[in-house]
DRENRO-747379 format. One record per atom (N, C-alpha, C, O): x, y, z. Coordinates in steps of 0.05 Angstrom, whole numbers, plus 5000, padded with zeros to 4 digits. Example, Ala and Ser with C-alpha at 12.3 -4.5 7.8 and 13.67 -1.06 7.14 Angstrom:
<atoms>
526448865156/524649105156/526449345156/528549345169/525749555142/527349795143/525850015157/526850235161/
</atoms>
This chain:
<atoms>
505572951965/504872721949/506072461962/508472451970/504272271965/505172001978/507271861961/507071861937/509371751974/511371611959/510271351948/508771211962/510971261923/509971031910/511170791922/513270811934/509770561919/510770301927/510670121902/508670121886/512769971899/512769811873/510669611871/509869541849/509569501894/507469311891/504669431883/502769291877/504669691883/502269821876/501669851845/499469921837/503869791829/503869841800/502769591786/503369361792/500969651765/500069461745/501669501720/500969651702/503969371720/506069421698/505069421670/505669601655/503669211662/502869211633/500869431625/500469491601/499569561645/497269751639/498270041648/496670221653/500870071651/501970311661/501770541640/502470501617/500770771648/500671011630/503371161632/505371061643/503371401620/505871571619/505371801639/504472021631/505971741665/505171931685/507471951707/509271781707/507272131723/509372191743/508572041770/506272061778/510371921781/510171801809/512371881826/514671871817/511871941850/513972031870/515371771881/514371631898/517671731870/519171491880/520971551904/521171791911/522171381916/523571431940/525971601938/526571751957/527471591915/530071741914/530171911888/529271841866/531472131892/532272311869/535172371874/536172331896/536372501852/539072601856/539072901855/537673021839/540673031872/540773311872/543573431876/545073341893/544273651859/546873761862/546374061859/544374141847/548074241870/547874521866/550574641858/552674541865/550374841843/552675011833/552475301848/550475441845/554475371862/554675631877/557575671882/559175491885/558275921882/560976021886/562975881867/565275821874/562075851843/563875781820/564375481819/566175401804/562975321832/563375041829/560874861836/559174941852/560674621825/558674441831/559474291857/561874231861/557574241875/557974071899/558073761890/557973701866/558373601909/558573311901/555973191894/555872981881/553873321902/551273191897/550572961913/552372841925/548072881916/547372651933/544672561925/543172701912/544072311935/541272201933/539572341955/540572401977/537172391950/535372531968/532672401967/531872311946/531172401990/528472321991/526572551986/524072511984/527672791983/526073021980/525473061949/527273111933/522973051942/522173091913/521373371908/520073421888/521973561926/521273851920/523773991915/525973921923/523374211901/525774391892/525174661908/523074781907/527374731921/527174981938/528775201923/531075161916/527475431919/529075661905/527675921914/525475931926/528876121906/527876401911/525676471894/525376361871/523976641903/521676751886/522776901861/521376941841/525376991863/526777131842/528476951823/530077051807/528276681825/529876491813/529476541782/527276591772/531876541768/531676611738/529676431725/528076521708/529676161731/528175981717/525176041718/523675951701/524076191739/521376271742/520676491725/518376531720/522576661716/521976911703/522976901674/521577001656/525376791669/526676811644/527176521632/528476501611/526076321644/526076041632/528875921629/529375781610/530575991647/533275851644/533175571655/533675531679/532575381637/532175101645/532574921620/531474971598/534174711624/534674501604/534174231616/534574191640/533274041600/532773781611/533473551591/533973601567/533473321601/533873081583/531872871590/530472891611/531772661574/529972441578/531272191569/532272181546/531471981585/532471721578/531271511595/529771571613/531771261589/530471041602/532370831614/534670801606/531270691633/532670461644/530870211636/528370221641/532070001625/530669771616/531469521631/533769461635/529469371638/529769121653/530468901631/528968861612/532768771635/533568551618/532268281627/531268261649/532268081610/531267831614/532467701639/531167551653/535167761643/536667631664/536267771691/537567711711/534567981690/533968141715/535768391718/535168561735/537768421702/539368651702/537968901690/535768891680/539569111691/538369361681/540169491661/542569491667/539269591639/540769731618/540070021617/537770091621/541970191611/541470461600/542270441571/543770271562/541070641556/541670651527/543070911520/541871121520/545670891514/547271121505/546971361523/546471581513/547371321551/547071571567/549071781563/548572021568/551371711553/553471911546/552372121525/553272351524/550572021508/549472221489/547572421502/547272641492/546272331524/544372521538/546272711552/545672951553/548372621564/550272791578/551173011561/551173241570/552072931536/552973141518/550873311508/551373551506/548373231502/546273411494/545573601515/544973831509/545473511541/544873691563/546773891566/546174121571/549573821563/551674011564/551374231542/551774471548/550574151517/550174351497/547874521501/547974761495/545574411512/543274561517/543674781540/542975011537/545074671561/545774871583/547475101573/547175331581/549475031556/551175251545/549575451529/550075691531/547675351514/546075531498/544575741516/544075971508/543875651539/542375831556/544375971579/543476061600/546775961573/548776091591/548575971619/548576111639/548375711621/548475571647/550875421649/551875321628/551975381672/554375211676/553574921676/552274831695/554374771655/553474481652/554374311675/556574351685/552874121683/553773921703/555673731686/555173661664/557973671700/560073521686/559073271673/557573111686/559773221649/558772991632/559572731645/557972551646/562072721655/562772451668/561272391692/560772161698/560572601706/558872551730/556072491725/554772361741/554972591703/552272561695/551472251693/549472171704/553172101680/552471821678/552571681704/550871521710/554571741720/554571611747/552271701765/551371541782/551371941761/548972031778/546471881768/544771811783/546371841743/544071691732/544071401742/541971301750/546371271742/546471011751/545871011781/544670821790/546671201797/546271201825/543171211831/542071081849/541771391815/539071401823/537371181814/535371111825/538271061791/536870821781/537070581801/535170431807/539770551811/540270331829/538870371854/537970171865/538470611866/537070671888/534070611886/532770541905/532970641861/530070581856/529570331840/527570301826/531570141841/531569921824/528969731826/528369581808/527369751848/525069591850/522969701833/520869571829/523369951822/521270081807/521970061774/520470171757/524069931769/524669861740/522769651733/523069431743/520769681715/518869511709/519869231699/522169221689/518369001702/519468741694/519968731664/518668861648/521868561657/522268491630/519768381616/518268211627/519168481592/516868391577/514268531585/512168461574/514368711603/511768851610/511069071591/508769151591/512869181575/512569401557/513069671571/512969891559/513669651596/514069901613/517269951619/518869761618/517970161625/520770251631/520870431653/518770521662/523370491664/523570701681/524670951668/526970941658/523071161668/523771411654/525571571671/525071591695/527571691661/529571851676/529472141664/529972191640/528872331682/528972611674/530972771690/530372851712/533372821679/535273001690/534673291681/533673321659/535173501697/534673751689/536473941704/537373881727/536974171692/538674371705/536974651702/535874711681/537074791726/535475051726/537275261738/538975211754/536675511726/537875751738/536475821763/534275931761/537575781787/536275841812/537076101825/535876181845/539176231815/540176481824/537876701821/536276701802/537976881840/536077101841/536677311819/538977401818/534677381802/535277591782/532677761779/530477651781/532878011773/530578171764/530978271737/529078261721/533378371730/533978451703/534478201686/535077981697/534278221659/534578021641/537677931638/538978031620/538677761655/541277651653/541477371664/539577281676/543677231659/543676961670/544076941700/545077121713/543176711710/543576661739/546476611746/548076561728/547276611771/549876521780/549776291798/551876211809/547376171801/546975941817/545275741801/543475821786/545875491804/544375281787/543775031803/545274981823/541874891797/541074651811/540774421788/539574451767/542074201794/541773961776/540473741791/541273661813/538273631778/536473451792/535873211774/535773251750/535572991784/534672741768/532272621783/532372551807/529972611768/527772461778/527272231762/527972241738/525972011773/525471771756/522471701763/521471751784/521371581742/518471501747/518071261727/518971291704/516671041733/515870831714/513870921696/511971051704/514070851668/512170941650/511470701631/513070511628/509170731619/508370561597/508870711570/510570901569/507470641549/507970761521/507171061522/505071131533/508671231509/508171511506/505771561491/504171721500/505271421468/502971451452/501271191461/502270961464/498771261465/496971051477/496670811457/496170591466/497070871431/496670671410/498970481409/498770261396/501370561422/503670391421/504570371393/505070571380/504770111383/505570061355/503270061335/503469971312/500970181344/498770201326/498870481311/499170681324/498670481285/498870741270/496870951279/494570871284/497471201282/495871411291/495871631270/497471631251/493971821275/493572051258/495072291267/495172351291/496272451249/497672711256/496472921236/495572871214/496673161247/495873401231/497973621233/499173671254/498473761212/500273991211/499174211227/496674241229/500974381238/500274611254/501074861243/503374871232/499475081244/500375331235/502275481255/503375691250/502475361278/504475461297/507375341292/507775131280/509275491303/511975411301/512875301328/512275391349/514475081324/515574961351/517875131361/518175161385/519575231343/521875401351/522575581327/522075521304/523675811335/524476011314/526975901299/528475751310/527275991274/529575951259/531876111273/531576351278/533975991280/536176121293/535576141323/537076281338/533576021331/532876021361/533975791378/536375711375/532375671394/533275461412/532275191403/532175001419/531575151379/530574891369/532374641372/531474421376/535074701371/536874481374/537574411403/539074221407/536374551421/536774521450/534274411463/532074481455/534674241483/532274121496/531774301521/532674241543/530374521515/529774711535/526774761540/525274741520/525874821563/523074831570/521375021552/519074951546/522575251543/521075441527/519975311502/517775371494/521575131489/520575001463/517974841469/516174841453/517874711493/515674531500/513174721509/510874671502/513674941523/511675121529/510075221505/507675251506/511675271483/510575381459/508875151445/507075211429/509374901451/507974691440/505374601450/503874451438/504774701475/502474621491/499874681476/498074511474/499674941465/496975011451/496774841427/494874681426/498574841406/498074671382/497674381389/496074251375/498974281409/498573991415/495673941427/494373751421/494874131444/492174121454/489874121432/487873961433/490374301414/488474331392/488374081374/486273991366/490673971369/490573731353/489173491368/487673331356/489673471394/488373251410/485373301411/483873111410/484573541414/481573591414/480273531387/477873471387/481773541365/480773481339/481073191332/480373111310/482073021350/482272741348/484772631336/484972411326/486872811336/489472711325/491372641347/491072741370/493272461341/495172371361/497172591369/497972611392/497872761349/499872981355/499873141329/498473091310/501673351331/502073541309/504473501293/506373361303/504673611269/507073611253/507773901249/506274061237/510173961259/511074241255/512674261230/514374091223/512174491216/513574541191/515674771196/515474931215/517474791178/519774981181/518575271186/516575351173/519975431206/518775691213/518875901192/517476101194/520475861172/520876071151/518776041128/517376231121/518575791117/516875751093/514375591099/512475581083/514175461123/511975281130/511475071108/509175021100/513574961099/513274771076/514874511085/513874301079/517074521096/518474281101/518074181131/517974331150/517873921132/517273801159/519773831177/522073781169/519173921201/521373941222/521173711241/522773531240/519273711259/518773511279/515873441283/514173591275/515373221296/512773171308/512673311335/514673391346/510173311347/509973441371/511673331395/512673481411/511973061396/513572941417/515972761408/517072601423/516572791381/518572611370/519572721344/518472901332/521772601335/522672641307/521172481287/519972281294/521172561261/519472431239/521672281222/523972351219/520572041212/522171911192/520171791172/517971721179/521171781147/519571641125/521271431111/523671451109/519971231102/520971011087/520271021057/517870971050/522071071040/521071101011/520170841000/520470631012/518870860976/517770630964/519970410956/519370170952/522370510954/524470320948/526170260973/528470170971/525070310995/526270211021/528470401033/529970301050/528570631025/530570821037/529470981062/527071061063/531271021081/530471161106/531071451103/533371521095/529371621108/529671921106/528472051130/526471971141/529972261140/528972421162/529672711157/531672781144/528072891168/528573191163/531173271174/532173161194/532373471159/534873601167/534173911170/532974031152/534874011192/534274301195/535874411220/536174261239/536774661220/538074761242/536474811267/537574871288/533874781266/532174801290/530674551298/528574561311/532074331291/530774061299/532673971323/535074021322/531473851344/532973751365/534473491357/533273301348/536973491362/538673251354/537873001372/538872971394/536272841361/535072611376/536972381377/538272301357/537272261401/539172041405/537971801391/539371641378/535271771392/534071541377/534271581349/534671381335/534171821338/534571861310/537471801301/537771681280/539371871315/542171811309/542471511309/543871391292/541271391328/541471081329/540070941307/541070741297/537771041299/536370911278/537770971250/537570801232/538971201246/540571261222/542671031220/543070921198/544070961242/546170761241/544870471236/545970311222/542670421249/541370171246/540370141217/540669931205/539170341205/538070341179/540270291159/539970141140/542770421165/545070371147/545970081148/546769971128/545869961172/546569671174/544469491159/545169271152/542069591154/540269451140/540369501110/538769391095/542169681102/542369751074/540169931064/539569941040/539070091082/536970271075/537870551067/536170731064/540270591063/541570841053/540371081066/539271261053/540571101093/539371321108/540471601100/542771641093/538471791103/539372071095/537772261109/535272231112/539172461119/538072691131/537772911110/539673011099/535272991105/534973181081/532273341086/530773281104/531873541068/529373681070/527173511059/527473381039/524773511073/522473361066/520073551064/519173651085/518973591040/516873771036/514173631045/513673391040/512473791057/509873671063/508173611039/506173471040/509073711015/507673660990/508973420975/508273360953/510873280989/512273070975/512072810991/513972650991/509772761004/509272521021/508872271004/509072051014/508372310980/507672080961/510371910958/510171680949/512572010964/515071850962/515171640983/516771460980/513571651004/513971481026/511871261027/509471321024/512671011031/510770791036/510270761063/508070661070/512070841082/511670831111/512671081123/514171221111/511871131148/512771371164/512371301192/510771121200/514071461208/514071411239/514971631255/516071831245/514571611280/515471781299/517671641315/517471401320/519771791323/522171651337/523171831359/523572071355/523571721382/524571891404/524871721430/523871491430/526071811450/526371661477/523671571486/523171331491/521771771488/518971701498/517571541479/516271341486/517771621453/515971481433/517171211424/515771041414/519871171429/521370941416/520970961385/522271131372/519370791374/518470821347/515370771347/514370571358/513970981334/511270941333/510371001305/511071211295/508870841291/507970881263/506271111261/504471161278/506671261238/504871481231/502971361211/503871291189/500271341217/498571241197/497871441174/497671371151/497471691184/496871901163/497672181173/498072221197/497972361154/498472651160/496372821145/495872781121/494972991159/493173171146/494273451145/495273571165/494173561120/495173821116/493173991100/492273901079/492474221109/490574381096/487974221088/486874261066/487074061105/484773891100/485173651083/483273501078/487773601072/488073381055/489573151071/491673191082/488472931071/489472721087/491272521071/490272401051/493672481079/495472291063/495872041082/496772071104/495071791072/495471561087/497971431077/498471411052/499671321096/501971181089/501370871085/499670791070/502970721099/502670431094/499970321102/498770161087/498870401123/496270321133/495470471157/497170561172/492870481162/491870651185/491670451209/491170531232/491870191204/491469991225/493669791229/493769641249/495569781209/497869571211/500469711208/500769921195/502269591222/505069681220/506669601196/506669361190/508069781181/509369701160/511769531164/512869551186/512769361147/515069181151/517669321158/519069231176/518269541144/520669651151/520569801180/522569781195/518469921187/518170031212/518169831234/519169901256/517169581230/517269371249/519969281253/520969241276/521469241229/524169151230/526069341246/527769251261/525669591242/527369801256/526669791286/528469801303/524169761293/523069751320/524269511334/525269521356/524169281320/525069031333/528069041339/528868931360/529769171322/532569191326/533069381349/534569321368/531969621348/532469811369/531569731396/533069781415/529069611398/528069541422/529569281433/529769231457/530569131414/532168901423/534768961436/535768821454/535969181425/538369271438/537769401464/539169331483/535669571467/535169721490/534369501513/535169541536/532969291505/532169101527/534268901533/533968741551/536468911518/538768721523/538568441508/540268261512/536368431492/535968181478/538068141455/538967911449/538968351444/540768341421/543268531429/542968731443/545568441420/547868591424/547968841406/547568821382/548469071417/548669301401/551469401396/553369271404/551869631382/554569721378/555869791405/554569821425/558469801404/559869871429/558970141440/558870351427/558370131468/557570361483/554670411483/553870601497/552970271468/550170311466/548570191491/546470281499/549769981502/548469871525/550269911549/552569821549/549170041568/550870101593/549369961618/547070021624/550969781631/549769631651/549669811678/551469971684/547469781693/547269911719/547869711740/546169531743/549969701754/550669511775/548569541798/548169761810/547169311804/545069351824/545869251852/544369281871/548269131854/549069041880/550669261895/551569221918/
</atoms>
């Protein structure tokens, strides 16, 4: 694949796609330790045909973004949280985690090396960062690998949902995202492989994405296909589902704190699909989605419309403005939320 050039991008009209940028970061674990790792121009991964990741799915990954500020600098948003979540995901799959303190420095290194590809301030685009760790040791029996690879790729992206801040339609799925007691709280590839079919069916039927219900009762909302769910009650309270099989979203944790600062009495709690009437607004939240309003949810053929199918609700807009303002560097966030990437 040909290496991308910054001058080739139409930043305001960028989609959510992969581009082969000049630099990635790569490190390997063997003989009981991680090597120093380095920047590389090689965007391919080399491994044995018997690598654990190819047969037993030993892989965990992260997603975060680099944001161009108005002054030309670049921000990361709470990368320490991504380091911690990748550590937990790797441990769940019996992989040796890449050290958390080195994770943030590696992210800064690869963003700095690709700084020309961080989209301009105000373009609506960002530099998406995908760190991942795979079991690359050779196995045939079902057991963990003893060799691992840690890699970071970056690519400029536009909005994850094509509608951006335009409300879109969702539909519940009879399929489960993750099993109760399984890997739902970990960001691992198997969870996403399981989501491909229900997501594809939803798209074919004209929906933006699916709503997954709890795997035991199929009654309580768990997650949306590519993001966490939140609802705003008619009296202005922020609610989001609580379950042992939901991925602990960094955006959700941040919005819980922001909503609290707005006096919205945020709460993580069970939310029944049959109790949507309590909400005047609803939305999707995540690194890729940021905040995207949910216009409606259809369940068993019954369509529930929230604030509007065409306009963003006032609370959703207020939350978005605060979160994106922090990420873009226009507003000061809590300590540790904005991490500068030195570009010189």
